[in-house]
PAPA-959683 format. One record per residue (C-alpha): residue number from 1; x, y negated, z negated. Coordinates in nm, 2 decimals, decimal comma. Last residue first. Layout:
% residues N
<atom i="NUM" px="X" py="Y" pz="Z"/>
...
% end
This chain:
% residues 447
<atom i="447" px="-2,17" py="-3,38" pz="0,22"/>
<atom i="446" px="-2,00" py="-3,04" pz="0,25"/>
<atom i="445" px="-2,20" py="-2,92" pz="0,55"/>
<atom i="444" px="-2,12" py="-3,24" pz="0,74"/>
<atom i="443" px="-1,75" py="-3,17" pz="0,67"/>
<atom i="442" px="-1,79" py="-2,82" pz="0,80"/>
<atom i="441" px="-1,96" py="-2,93" pz="1,12"/>
<atom i="440" px="-1,71" py="-3,21" pz="1,21"/>
<atom i="439" px="-1,41" py="-2,98" pz="1,14"/>
<atom i="438" px="-1,56" py="-2,70" pz="1,35"/>
<atom i="437" px="-1,60" py="-2,95" pz="1,64"/>
<atom i="436" px="-1,24" py="-3,08" pz="1,59"/>
<atom i="435" px="-1,08" py="-2,73" pz="1,57"/>
<atom i="434" px="-0,84" py="-2,77" pz="1,86"/>
<atom i="433" px="-0,58" py="-2,96" pz="1,65"/>
<atom i="432" px="-0,60" py="-2,84" pz="1,28"/>
<atom i="431" px="-0,80" py="-3,08" pz="1,07"/>
<atom i="430" px="-0,71" py="-2,89" pz="0,74"/>
<atom i="429" px="-1,08" py="-2,83" pz="0,67"/>
<atom i="428" px="-1,13" py="-2,69" pz="1,02"/>
<atom i="427" px="-0,82" py="-2,47" pz="0,98"/>
<atom i="426" px="-0,95" py="-2,33" pz="0,65"/>
<atom i="425" px="-1,30" py="-2,26" pz="0,78"/>
<atom i="424" px="-1,16" py="-2,08" pz="1,09"/>
<atom i="423" px="-0,92" py="-1,88" pz="0,86"/>
<atom i="422" px="-1,19" py="-1,78" pz="0,62"/>
<atom i="421" px="-1,39" py="-1,62" pz="0,90"/>
<atom i="420" px="-1,09" py="-1,44" pz="1,06"/>
<atom i="419" px="-1,08" py="-1,16" pz="0,80"/>
<atom i="418" px="-1,43" py="-1,05" pz="0,90"/>
<atom i="417" px="-1,31" py="-0,91" pz="1,23"/>
<atom i="416" px="-1,08" py="-0,66" pz="1,08"/>
<atom i="415" px="-1,00" py="-0,38" pz="1,33"/>
<atom i="414" px="-0,86" py="-0,03" pz="1,28"/>
<atom i="413" px="-1,14" py="0,16" pz="1,10"/>
<atom i="412" px="-1,39" py="0,12" pz="1,39"/>
<atom i="411" px="-1,72" py="0,23" pz="1,24"/>
<atom i="410" px="-1,91" py="0,56" pz="1,26"/>
<atom i="409" px="-1,89" py="0,61" pz="0,88"/>
<atom i="408" px="-1,74" py="0,96" pz="0,94"/>
<atom i="407" px="-1,50" py="0,78" pz="1,19"/>
<atom i="406" px="-1,39" py="0,54" pz="0,91"/>
<atom i="405" px="-1,33" py="0,83" pz="0,67"/>
<atom i="404" px="-1,12" py="1,00" pz="0,94"/>
<atom i="403" px="-0,90" py="0,69" pz="0,97"/>
<atom i="402" px="-0,87" py="0,66" pz="0,59"/>
<atom i="401" px="-0,78" py="1,02" pz="0,55"/>
<atom i="400" px="-0,50" py="0,97" pz="0,80"/>
<atom i="399" px="-0,36" py="0,67" pz="0,61"/>
<atom i="398" px="-0,41" py="0,81" pz="0,26"/>
<atom i="397" px="-0,22" py="1,14" pz="0,34"/>
<atom i="396" px="0,05" py="0,95" pz="0,53"/>
<atom i="395" px="0,13" py="0,73" pz="0,23"/>
<atom i="394" px="0,11" py="1,02" pz="-0,01"/>
<atom i="393" px="0,35" py="1,23" pz="0,18"/>
<atom i="392" px="0,60" py="0,95" pz="0,21"/>
<atom i="391" px="0,55" py="0,91" pz="-0,17"/>
<atom i="390" px="0,64" py="1,27" pz="-0,21"/>
<atom i="389" px="0,97" py="1,24" pz="-0,03"/>
<atom i="388" px="1,08" py="0,91" pz="-0,18"/>
<atom i="387" px="1,03" py="1,01" pz="-0,54"/>
<atom i="386" px="0,75" py="1,02" pz="-0,79"/>
<atom i="385" px="0,69" py="1,38" pz="-0,90"/>
<atom i="384" px="0,50" py="1,70" pz="-0,80"/>
<atom i="383" px="0,22" py="1,46" pz="-0,69"/>
<atom i="382" px="-0,14" py="1,56" pz="-0,78"/>
<atom i="381" px="-0,45" py="1,42" pz="-0,63"/>
<atom i="380" px="-0,76" py="1,47" pz="-0,85"/>
<atom i="379" px="-1,12" py="1,38" pz="-0,75"/>
<atom i="378" px="-1,37" py="1,30" pz="-1,02"/>
<atom i="377" px="-1,74" py="1,25" pz="-1,01"/>
<atom i="376" px="-1,86" py="1,00" pz="-1,27"/>
<atom i="375" px="-2,18" py="1,11" pz="-1,46"/>
<atom i="374" px="-2,06" py="1,04" pz="-1,82"/>
<atom i="373" px="-1,97" py="1,41" pz="-1,87"/>
<atom i="372" px="-1,74" py="1,37" pz="-1,56"/>
<atom i="371" px="-1,60" py="1,05" pz="-1,73"/>
<atom i="370" px="-1,53" py="1,23" pz="-2,06"/>
<atom i="369" px="-1,37" py="1,53" pz="-1,88"/>
<atom i="368" px="-1,15" py="1,30" pz="-1,68"/>
<atom i="367" px="-1,05" py="1,10" pz="-1,98"/>
<atom i="366" px="-0,96" py="1,41" pz="-2,18"/>
<atom i="365" px="-0,74" py="1,54" pz="-1,90"/>
<atom i="364" px="-0,55" py="1,22" pz="-1,86"/>
<atom i="363" px="-0,51" py="1,17" pz="-2,24"/>
<atom i="362" px="-0,38" py="1,53" pz="-2,25"/>
<atom i="361" px="-0,14" py="1,45" pz="-1,97"/>
<atom i="360" px="-0,02" py="1,13" pz="-2,16"/>
<atom i="359" px="0,04" py="1,34" pz="-2,47"/>
<atom i="358" px="0,25" py="1,59" pz="-2,26"/>
<atom i="357" px="0,43" py="1,30" pz="-2,10"/>
<atom i="356" px="0,52" py="1,15" pz="-2,44"/>
<atom i="355" px="0,69" py="1,48" pz="-2,52"/>
<atom i="354" px="0,59" py="1,65" pz="-2,85"/>
<atom i="353" px="0,84" py="1,68" pz="-3,13"/>
<atom i="352" px="0,61" py="1,50" pz="-3,38"/>
<atom i="351" px="0,26" py="1,47" pz="-3,25"/>
<atom i="350" px="0,10" py="1,62" pz="-3,57"/>
<atom i="349" px="0,32" py="1,37" pz="-3,75"/>
<atom i="348" px="0,08" py="1,10" pz="-3,62"/>
<atom i="347" px="-0,10" py="1,00" pz="-3,95"/>
<atom i="346" px="0,01" py="0,64" pz="-3,90"/>
<atom i="345" px="0,15" py="0,62" pz="-4,25"/>
<atom i="344" px="0,35" py="0,95" pz="-4,19"/>
<atom i="343" px="0,59" py="0,87" pz="-4,48"/>
<atom i="342" px="0,85" py="1,13" pz="-4,37"/>
<atom i="341" px="0,82" py="1,02" pz="-4,00"/>
<atom i="340" px="0,88" py="1,28" pz="-3,73"/>
<atom i="339" px="1,00" py="1,16" pz="-3,39"/>
<atom i="338" px="0,79" py="1,16" pz="-3,07"/>
<atom i="337" px="0,97" py="1,30" pz="-2,77"/>
<atom i="336" px="1,13" py="1,14" pz="-2,47"/>
<atom i="335" px="1,23" py="1,30" pz="-2,14"/>
<atom i="334" px="1,29" py="1,11" pz="-1,81"/>
<atom i="333" px="1,17" py="1,12" pz="-1,45"/>
<atom i="332" px="0,83" py="1,26" pz="-1,53"/>
<atom i="331" px="0,70" py="1,58" pz="-1,36"/>
<atom i="330" px="0,34" py="1,66" pz="-1,26"/>
<atom i="329" px="0,22" py="1,31" pz="-1,16"/>
<atom i="328" px="-0,16" py="1,27" pz="-1,14"/>
<atom i="327" px="-0,33" py="1,03" pz="-0,90"/>
<atom i="326" px="-0,70" py="1,02" pz="-1,02"/>
<atom i="325" px="-0,98" py="0,95" pz="-0,78"/>
<atom i="324" px="-1,30" py="0,82" pz="-0,95"/>
<atom i="323" px="-1,66" py="0,79" pz="-0,85"/>
<atom i="322" px="-1,89" py="0,50" pz="-0,90"/>
<atom i="321" px="-2,26" py="0,41" pz="-0,84"/>
<atom i="320" px="-2,36" py="0,51" pz="-1,19"/>
<atom i="319" px="-2,39" py="0,15" pz="-1,33"/>
<atom i="318" px="-2,20" py="0,14" pz="-1,66"/>
<atom i="317" px="-2,16" py="0,41" pz="-1,93"/>
<atom i="316" px="-1,81" py="0,57" pz="-1,91"/>
<atom i="315" px="-1,66" py="0,36" pz="-1,63"/>
<atom i="314" px="-1,79" py="0,04" pz="-1,80"/>
<atom i="313" px="-1,65" py="0,14" pz="-2,14"/>
<atom i="312" px="-1,31" py="0,24" pz="-2,00"/>
<atom i="311" px="-1,26" py="-0,09" pz="-1,82"/>
<atom i="310" px="-1,07" py="-0,27" pz="-2,11"/>
<atom i="309" px="-0,92" py="-0,02" pz="-2,35"/>
<atom i="308" px="-0,92" py="0,26" pz="-2,10"/>
<atom i="307" px="-0,74" py="0,01" pz="-1,88"/>
<atom i="306" px="-0,40" py="0,07" pz="-2,05"/>
<atom i="305" px="-0,44" py="0,46" pz="-2,05"/>
<atom i="304" px="-0,46" py="0,43" pz="-1,76"/>
<atom i="303" px="-0,41" py="0,19" pz="-1,47"/>
<atom i="302" px="-0,73" py="0,10" pz="-1,29"/>
<atom i="301" px="-0,83" py="0,05" pz="-0,93"/>
<atom i="300" px="-1,12" py="-0,06" pz="-0,70"/>
<atom i="299" px="-1,21" py="0,03" pz="-0,34"/>
<atom i="298" px="-1,57" py="-0,06" pz="-0,23"/>
<atom i="297" px="-1,70" py="0,23" pz="-0,02"/>
<atom i="296" px="-1,81" py="0,12" pz="0,33"/>
<atom i="295" px="-2,11" py="-0,02" pz="0,52"/>
<atom i="294" px="-2,26" py="-0,36" pz="0,59"/>
<atom i="293" px="-2,13" py="-0,34" pz="0,95"/>
<atom i="292" px="-1,78" py="-0,33" pz="0,81"/>
<atom i="291" px="-1,58" py="-0,26" pz="0,49"/>
<atom i="290" px="-1,41" py="0,06" pz="0,59"/>
<atom i="289" px="-1,07" py="-0,04" pz="0,73"/>
<atom i="288" px="-1,01" py="-0,36" pz="0,53"/>
<atom i="287" px="-1,12" py="-0,21" pz="0,20"/>
<atom i="286" px="-0,95" py="0,13" pz="0,26"/>
<atom i="285" px="-0,60" py="0,01" pz="0,35"/>
<atom i="284" px="-0,62" py="-0,30" pz="0,14"/>
<atom i="283" px="-0,72" py="-0,11" pz="-0,17"/>
<atom i="282" px="-0,46" py="0,16" pz="-0,10"/>
<atom i="281" px="-0,18" py="-0,10" pz="-0,10"/>
<atom i="280" px="-0,30" py="-0,24" pz="-0,43"/>
<atom i="279" px="-0,32" py="0,12" pz="-0,57"/>
<atom i="278" px="0,03" py="0,20" pz="-0,46"/>
<atom i="277" px="0,11" py="-0,13" pz="-0,64"/>
<atom i="276" px="0,00" py="0,02" pz="-0,98"/>
<atom i="275" px="0,18" py="0,35" pz="-0,92"/>
<atom i="274" px="0,48" py="0,27" pz="-1,14"/>
<atom i="273" px="0,23" py="0,21" pz="-1,42"/>
<atom i="272" px="0,18" py="0,59" pz="-1,46"/>
<atom i="271" px="-0,15" py="0,73" pz="-1,57"/>
<atom i="270" px="-0,32" py="0,65" pz="-1,24"/>
<atom i="269" px="-0,68" py="0,57" pz="-1,13"/>
<atom i="268" px="-0,83" py="0,48" pz="-0,79"/>
<atom i="267" px="-1,19" py="0,38" pz="-0,85"/>
<atom i="266" px="-1,42" py="0,44" pz="-0,56"/>
<atom i="265" px="-1,74" py="0,23" pz="-0,55"/>
<atom i="264" px="-2,04" py="0,32" pz="-0,33"/>
<atom i="263" px="-2,16" py="0,64" pz="-0,50"/>
<atom i="262" px="-2,50" py="0,62" pz="-0,33"/>
<atom i="261" px="-2,52" py="0,99" pz="-0,27"/>
<atom i="260" px="-2,42" py="0,94" pz="0,09"/>
<atom i="259" px="-2,11" py="0,77" pz="-0,05"/>
<atom i="258" px="-2,03" py="1,09" pz="-0,25"/>
<atom i="257" px="-2,05" py="1,30" pz="0,07"/>
<atom i="256" px="-1,82" py="1,04" pz="0,25"/>
<atom i="255" px="-1,56" py="1,05" pz="-0,03"/>
<atom i="254" px="-1,58" py="1,44" pz="-0,04"/>
<atom i="253" px="-1,52" py="1,46" pz="0,34"/>
<atom i="252" px="-1,23" py="1,22" pz="0,36"/>
<atom i="251" px="-1,05" py="1,39" pz="0,07"/>
<atom i="250" px="-1,11" py="1,74" pz="0,20"/>
<atom i="249" px="-1,01" py="1,65" pz="0,56"/>
<atom i="248" px="-0,68" py="1,51" pz="0,44"/>
<atom i="247" px="-0,62" py="1,80" pz="0,20"/>
<atom i="246" px="-0,66" py="2,06" pz="0,48"/>
<atom i="245" px="-0,70" py="2,42" pz="0,37"/>
<atom i="244" px="-1,06" py="2,41" pz="0,25"/>
<atom i="243" px="-1,17" py="2,20" pz="0,55"/>
<atom i="242" px="-1,02" py="2,45" pz="0,80"/>
<atom i="241" px="-0,82" py="2,30" pz="1,09"/>
<atom i="240" px="-0,46" py="2,31" pz="0,95"/>
<atom i="239" px="-0,25" py="2,06" pz="1,14"/>
<atom i="238" px="-0,24" py="1,83" pz="0,84"/>
<atom i="237" px="0,03" py="2,05" pz="0,68"/>
<atom i="236" px="0,24" py="1,95" pz="0,98"/>
<atom i="235" px="0,17" py="1,59" pz="0,92"/>
<atom i="234" px="0,27" py="1,64" pz="0,55"/>
<atom i="233" px="0,62" py="1,74" pz="0,67"/>
<atom i="232" px="0,65" py="1,43" pz="0,87"/>
<atom i="231" px="0,53" py="1,20" pz="0,59"/>
<atom i="230" px="0,78" py="1,35" pz="0,35"/>
<atom i="229" px="1,05" py="1,33" pz="0,62"/>
<atom i="228" px="0,98" py="0,96" pz="0,67"/>
<atom i="227" px="1,01" py="0,89" pz="0,30"/>
<atom i="226" px="1,33" py="1,11" pz="0,28"/>
<atom i="225" px="1,48" py="0,91" pz="0,57"/>
<atom i="224" px="1,40" py="0,59" pz="0,38"/>
<atom i="223" px="1,63" py="0,67" pz="0,10"/>
<atom i="222" px="1,61" py="0,38" pz="-0,15"/>
<atom i="221" px="1,86" py="0,09" pz="-0,20"/>
<atom i="220" px="1,62" py="-0,20" pz="-0,23"/>
<atom i="219" px="1,73" py="-0,31" pz="0,12"/>
<atom i="218" px="1,61" py="0,03" pz="0,24"/>
<atom i="217" px="1,27" py="-0,04" pz="0,10"/>
<atom i="216" px="1,26" py="-0,38" pz="0,27"/>
<atom i="215" px="1,35" py="-0,22" pz="0,60"/>
<atom i="214" px="1,11" py="0,08" pz="0,57"/>
<atom i="213" px="0,79" py="-0,11" pz="0,52"/>
<atom i="212" px="0,77" py="-0,33" pz="0,83"/>
<atom i="211" px="1,04" py="-0,11" pz="1,00"/>
<atom i="210" px="0,76" py="0,15" pz="1,05"/>
<atom i="209" px="0,62" py="0,39" pz="0,78"/>
<atom i="208" px="0,44" py="0,10" pz="0,61"/>
<atom i="207" px="0,26" py="-0,01" pz="0,93"/>
<atom i="206" px="-0,09" py="0,12" pz="0,88"/>
<atom i="205" px="-0,21" py="-0,19" pz="0,69"/>
<atom i="204" px="-0,05" py="-0,41" pz="0,96"/>
<atom i="203" px="-0,20" py="-0,24" pz="1,26"/>
<atom i="202" px="0,02" py="-0,02" pz="1,48"/>
<atom i="201" px="-0,06" py="-0,02" pz="1,86"/>
<atom i="200" px="0,11" py="-0,34" pz="1,94"/>
<atom i="199" px="0,44" py="-0,20" pz="1,80"/>
<atom i="198" px="0,61" py="-0,41" pz="1,54"/>
<atom i="197" px="0,96" py="-0,46" pz="1,66"/>
<atom i="196" px="1,28" py="-0,51" pz="1,47"/>
<atom i="195" px="1,50" py="-0,82" pz="1,47"/>
<atom i="194" px="1,84" py="-0,96" pz="1,42"/>
<atom i="193" px="1,80" py="-1,34" pz="1,45"/>
<atom i="192" px="1,96" py="-1,50" pz="1,75"/>
<atom i="191" px="1,81" py="-1,85" pz="1,68"/>
<atom i="190" px="1,63" py="-1,88" pz="2,01"/>
<atom i="189" px="1,53" py="-1,51" pz="2,04"/>
<atom i="188" px="1,41" py="-1,50" pz="1,68"/>
<atom i="187" px="1,22" py="-1,83" pz="1,73"/>
<atom i="186" px="1,05" py="-1,70" pz="2,04"/>
<atom i="185" px="0,96" py="-1,37" pz="1,87"/>
<atom i="184" px="0,83" py="-1,56" pz="1,57"/>
<atom i="183" px="0,61" py="-1,78" pz="1,78"/>
<atom i="182" px="0,45" py="-1,49" pz="1,97"/>
<atom i="181" px="0,54" py="-1,26" pz="2,26"/>
<atom i="180" px="0,79" py="-1,00" pz="2,36"/>
<atom i="179" px="0,85" py="-0,72" pz="2,12"/>
<atom i="178" px="0,62" py="-0,85" pz="1,84"/>
<atom i="177" px="0,77" py="-0,91" pz="1,50"/>
<atom i="176" px="1,01" py="-0,80" pz="1,23"/>
<atom i="175" px="1,26" py="-1,09" pz="1,19"/>
<atom i="174" px="1,58" py="-1,05" pz="1,00"/>
<atom i="173" px="1,75" py="-1,36" pz="0,85"/>
<atom i="172" px="2,09" py="-1,37" pz="0,69"/>
<atom i="171" px="2,29" py="-1,39" pz="1,01"/>
<atom i="170" px="2,08" py="-1,69" pz="1,13"/>
<atom i="169" px="2,15" py="-1,86" pz="0,80"/>
<atom i="168" px="2,52" py="-1,83" pz="0,86"/>
<atom i="167" px="2,48" py="-2,02" pz="1,19"/>
<atom i="166" px="2,23" py="-2,27" pz="1,06"/>
<atom i="165" px="2,43" py="-2,39" pz="0,76"/>
<atom i="164" px="2,47" py="-2,22" pz="0,42"/>
<atom i="163" px="2,25" py="-2,42" pz="0,18"/>
<atom i="162" px="2,05" py="-2,65" pz="0,41"/>
<atom i="161" px="1,99" py="-2,35" pz="0,64"/>
<atom i="160" px="1,87" py="-2,14" pz="0,35"/>
<atom i="159" px="1,64" py="-2,41" pz="0,23"/>
<atom i="158" px="1,49" py="-2,48" pz="0,57"/>
<atom i="157" px="1,44" py="-2,11" pz="0,62"/>
<atom i="156" px="1,27" py="-2,08" pz="0,29"/>
<atom i="155" px="1,02" py="-2,37" pz="0,36"/>
<atom i="154" px="0,94" py="-2,26" pz="0,72"/>
<atom i="153" px="0,92" py="-1,90" pz="0,61"/>
<atom i="152" px="0,67" py="-1,98" pz="0,34"/>
<atom i="151" px="0,45" py="-2,18" pz="0,58"/>
<atom i="150" px="0,46" py="-1,91" pz="0,84"/>
<atom i="149" px="0,39" py="-1,64" pz="0,58"/>
<atom i="148" px="0,07" py="-1,80" pz="0,45"/>
<atom i="147" px="-0,05" py="-1,95" pz="0,78"/>
<atom i="146" px="-0,03" py="-1,66" pz="1,02"/>
<atom i="145" px="0,16" py="-1,83" pz="1,31"/>
<atom i="144" px="0,46" py="-1,59" pz="1,36"/>
<atom i="143" px="0,24" py="-1,37" pz="1,57"/>
<atom i="142" px="0,33" py="-1,02" pz="1,47"/>
<atom i="141" px="0,46" py="-1,13" pz="1,13"/>
<atom i="140" px="0,73" py="-1,00" pz="0,90"/>
<atom i="139" px="1,01" py="-1,23" pz="0,78"/>
<atom i="138" px="1,31" py="-1,07" pz="0,60"/>
<atom i="137" px="1,52" py="-1,34" pz="0,43"/>
<atom i="136" px="1,86" py="-1,36" pz="0,26"/>
<atom i="135" px="1,97" py="-1,50" pz="-0,07"/>
<atom i="134" px="2,29" py="-1,60" pz="-0,25"/>
<atom i="133" px="2,18" py="-1,74" pz="-0,59"/>
<atom i="132" px="2,20" py="-2,08" pz="-0,75"/>
<atom i="131" px="1,88" py="-2,23" pz="-0,61"/>
<atom i="130" px="1,70" py="-1,90" pz="-0,56"/>
<atom i="129" px="1,51" py="-1,92" pz="-0,89"/>
<atom i="128" px="1,41" py="-2,29" pz="-0,82"/>
<atom i="127" px="1,29" py="-2,19" pz="-0,47"/>
<atom i="126" px="1,08" py="-1,91" pz="-0,63"/>
<atom i="125" px="0,94" py="-2,15" pz="-0,89"/>
<atom i="124" px="0,84" py="-2,41" pz="-0,62"/>
<atom i="123" px="0,68" py="-2,13" pz="-0,41"/>
<atom i="122" px="0,48" py="-1,99" pz="-0,69"/>
<atom i="121" px="0,38" py="-2,34" pz="-0,81"/>
<atom i="120" px="0,26" py="-2,44" pz="-0,46"/>
<atom i="119" px="0,04" py="-2,13" pz="-0,44"/>
<atom i="118" px="-0,04" py="-2,04" pz="-0,08"/>
<atom i="117" px="-0,02" py="-1,66" pz="-0,12"/>
<atom i="116" px="0,14" py="-1,35" pz="0,03"/>
<atom i="115" px="0,41" py="-1,56" pz="0,21"/>
<atom i="114" px="0,67" py="-1,47" pz="-0,04"/>
<atom i="113" px="0,81" py="-1,15" pz="-0,20"/>
<atom i="112" px="1,12" py="-1,06" pz="-0,40"/>
<atom i="111" px="1,37" py="-0,78" pz="-0,37"/>
<atom i="110" px="1,66" py="-0,81" pz="-0,62"/>
<atom i="109" px="1,99" py="-0,72" pz="-0,47"/>
<atom i="108" px="2,18" py="-0,40" pz="-0,56"/>
<atom i="107" px="2,55" py="-0,47" pz="-0,48"/>
<atom i="106" px="2,61" py="-0,63" pz="-0,82"/>
<atom i="105" px="2,34" py="-0,52" pz="-1,07"/>
<atom i="104" px="2,02" py="-0,73" pz="-1,12"/>
<atom i="103" px="1,93" py="-0,64" pz="-1,48"/>
<atom i="102" px="1,58" py="-0,77" pz="-1,55"/>
<atom i="101" px="1,44" py="-0,65" pz="-1,22"/>
<atom i="100" px="1,54" py="-0,30" pz="-1,31"/>
<atom i="99" px="1,29" py="-0,29" pz="-1,60"/>
<atom i="98" px="1,04" py="-0,04" pz="-1,45"/>
<atom i="97" px="1,31" py="0,16" pz="-1,28"/>
<atom i="96" px="1,24" py="0,14" pz="-0,91"/>
<atom i="95" px="1,07" py="0,40" pz="-0,70"/>
<atom i="94" px="0,71" py="0,31" pz="-0,75"/>
<atom i="93" px="0,77" py="-0,07" pz="-0,74"/>
<atom i="92" px="0,97" py="-0,03" pz="-0,42"/>
<atom i="91" px="0,71" py="0,19" pz="-0,25"/>
<atom i="90" px="0,42" py="-0,04" pz="-0,34"/>
<atom i="89" px="0,62" py="-0,36" pz="-0,25"/>
<atom i="88" px="0,70" py="-0,21" pz="0,09"/>
<atom i="87" px="0,34" py="-0,11" pz="0,16"/>
<atom i="86" px="0,20" py="-0,44" pz="0,03"/>
<atom i="85" px="0,42" py="-0,67" pz="0,24"/>
<atom i="84" px="0,32" py="-0,68" pz="0,60"/>
<atom i="83" px="0,01" py="-0,49" pz="0,53"/>
<atom i="82" px="-0,14" py="-0,79" pz="0,37"/>
<atom i="81" px="0,10" py="-1,09" pz="0,38"/>
<atom i="80" px="0,46" py="-1,13" pz="0,48"/>
<atom i="79" px="0,80" py="-1,28" pz="0,37"/>
<atom i="78" px="1,04" py="-1,04" pz="0,21"/>
<atom i="77" px="1,30" py="-1,23" pz="0,00"/>
<atom i="76" px="1,63" py="-1,06" pz="-0,05"/>
<atom i="75" px="1,82" py="-1,17" pz="-0,36"/>
<atom i="74" px="2,18" py="-1,14" pz="-0,47"/>
<atom i="73" px="2,27" py="-1,12" pz="-0,10"/>
<atom i="72" px="2,55" py="-1,07" pz="0,15"/>
<atom i="71" px="2,63" py="-0,70" pz="0,08"/>
<atom i="70" px="2,27" py="-0,60" pz="0,06"/>
<atom i="69" px="2,19" py="-0,78" pz="0,39"/>
<atom i="68" px="2,45" py="-0,57" pz="0,57"/>
<atom i="67" px="2,33" py="-0,25" pz="0,40"/>
<atom i="66" px="1,98" py="-0,33" pz="0,52"/>
<atom i="65" px="2,10" py="-0,39" pz="0,87"/>
<atom i="64" px="2,28" py="-0,05" pz="0,88"/>
<atom i="63" px="1,99" py="0,13" pz="0,71"/>
<atom i="62" px="1,74" py="0,00" pz="0,97"/>
<atom i="61" px="1,98" py="0,08" pz="1,25"/>
<atom i="60" px="2,02" py="0,44" pz="1,12"/>
<atom i="59" px="1,64" py="0,48" pz="1,09"/>
<atom i="58" px="1,61" py="0,35" pz="1,45"/>
<atom i="57" px="1,87" py="0,59" pz="1,57"/>
<atom i="56" px="1,70" py="0,88" pz="1,40"/>
<atom i="55" px="1,40" py="0,80" pz="1,61"/>
<atom i="54" px="1,05" py="0,73" pz="1,48"/>
<atom i="53" px="0,83" py="0,97" pz="1,68"/>
<atom i="52" px="0,77" py="1,24" pz="1,42"/>
<atom i="51" px="0,67" py="1,01" pz="1,13"/>
<atom i="50" px="0,49" py="0,78" pz="1,38"/>
<atom i="49" px="0,24" py="1,04" pz="1,50"/>
<atom i="48" px="-0,08" py="0,86" pz="1,38"/>
<atom i="47" px="0,08" py="0,52" pz="1,32"/>
<atom i="46" px="0,06" py="0,42" pz="1,69"/>
<atom i="45" px="-0,32" py="0,48" pz="1,68"/>
<atom i="44" px="-0,43" py="0,12" pz="1,73"/>
<atom i="43" px="-0,56" py="0,14" pz="2,09"/>
<atom i="42" px="-0,79" py="0,42" pz="1,97"/>
<atom i="41" px="-1,00" py="0,15" pz="1,79"/>
<atom i="40" px="-1,32" py="0,36" pz="1,82"/>
<atom i="39" px="-1,27" py="0,73" pz="1,90"/>
<atom i="38" px="-1,13" py="0,90" pz="2,22"/>
<atom i="37" px="-0,76" py="0,88" pz="2,13"/>
<atom i="36" px="-0,72" py="1,26" pz="2,18"/>
<atom i="35" px="-0,56" py="1,31" pz="1,85"/>
<atom i="34" px="-0,78" py="1,07" pz="1,67"/>
<atom i="33" px="-1,10" py="1,20" pz="1,83"/>
<atom i="32" px="-0,98" py="1,55" pz="1,74"/>
<atom i="31" px="-0,94" py="1,44" pz="1,38"/>
<atom i="30" px="-1,30" py="1,31" pz="1,37"/>
<atom i="29" px="-1,43" py="1,64" pz="1,52"/>
<atom i="28" px="-1,25" py="1,84" pz="1,25"/>
<atom i="27" px="-1,39" py="1,62" pz="0,98"/>
<atom i="26" px="-1,74" py="1,66" pz="1,11"/>
<atom i="25" px="-1,71" py="2,04" pz="1,16"/>
<atom i="24" px="-1,59" py="2,11" pz="0,81"/>
<atom i="23" px="-1,82" py="1,85" pz="0,67"/>
<atom i="22" px="-2,12" py="2,08" pz="0,73"/>
<atom i="21" px="-2,04" py="2,28" pz="0,42"/>
<atom i="20" px="-2,07" py="2,01" pz="0,16"/>
<atom i="19" px="-2,44" py="2,06" pz="0,06"/>
<atom i="18" px="-2,37" py="2,44" pz="0,05"/>
<atom i="17" px="-2,46" py="2,47" pz="-0,32"/>
<atom i="16" px="-2,60" py="2,15" pz="-0,46"/>
<atom i="15" px="-2,37" py="1,86" pz="-0,53"/>
<atom i="14" px="-2,24" py="1,69" pz="-0,84"/>
<atom i="13" px="-2,02" py="1,99" pz="-0,93"/>
<atom i="12" px="-1,84" py="1,92" pz="-0,60"/>
<atom i="11" px="-1,68" py="1,62" pz="-0,77"/>
<atom i="10" px="-1,51" py="1,80" pz="-1,05"/>
<atom i="9" px="-1,41" py="2,08" pz="-0,81"/>
<atom i="8" px="-1,24" py="1,83" pz="-0,59"/>
<atom i="7" px="-0,87" py="1,92" pz="-0,65"/>
<atom i="6" px="-0,61" py="1,78" pz="-0,41"/>
<atom i="5" px="-0,24" py="1,88" pz="-0,39"/>
<atom i="4" px="0,08" py="1,70" pz="-0,29"/>
<atom i="3" px="0,31" py="1,91" pz="-0,09"/>
<atom i="2" px="0,59" py="2,14" pz="-0,21"/>
<atom i="1" px="0,92" py="2,18" pz="-0,03"/>
% end
């Protein structure tokens, strides 16, 4: 099978000859630190060889539980926040027909998400939508006490138990949580929920190739074995040690080289709206991993050609601290050509008979050339097509490149100390027991 490709010639043109050569050793050393677990955050490297370590029996168990929920449900609600939902949503959105959610077919439940926000209106409207439908829950949390998913699970569990009774509800809830500790593990044990384990050595944003991402994707009816196989095959590609031959090294290196040239914002662009949530997952992966110690590239995203009519002007002529990574898809799923029109009022008969994908590809090429001329270095990542296998490759490609990028920045790419700040403030404002001193200080500050 093919692998995804990377082309950096339109970024290298912004460097002097040989400016990039020293990255061969730097990226190789970073990868050795990952393999040998000698770098920062090495206790969170469970994702590194996950595609080859996940057992066929676990994939079979995920599929079996997914099929059980599919038979029982019109809707399956996945409860989680950050990496506990973004990877699954990214894969489901990419693999689904773009209007599938409007035609919920029997035996193919709608996958919805909760616990990723605290909006009262969102939860009310979700509850109203579920009122006359059979639904099941997948709740994902290592601790079971993260506020957003814990509140959502409490509300939805209460509704499910009221609707079908505690016994039936327990058969419609699957918990993905810690093996032995935490509130959700205690609840799963007490209520006899089916469960899968989040290993301690896998952080949330690196967990999409574990049950965290695979169970919701299987519930949506997609082939998770192909996703894992794509990631596994790409791992073998990643064993190449020369910079020019290793796509992961190439991407990590060119990003860091551009960052050293004060290109501090990376825009991930696509020309297919199915990839919009891949960009959302990518933003968390890179933002939470790199944004530390006053360092890091700010991850942004656009969906073209749509955003050429909103963000295009800034990218073309705004502050020159940006570079662009374009995900290009070689082969569309369907075929559609432009018809001829005898009146030709719109003057578009020159496009008659041409495939929409061909027109889109010319827009893609024209955009990249314009942005390069405007001083924006471009990286191009090409997927042969959007399917489970190549998305598995893409997920692992971004994960490993992110880890190497973090080591090039000399930070720990696997922790997120800054995320705790808002939580402390929120708990103090909510008068959470144990936060009395923080409550006093923050209320004094707000006078």
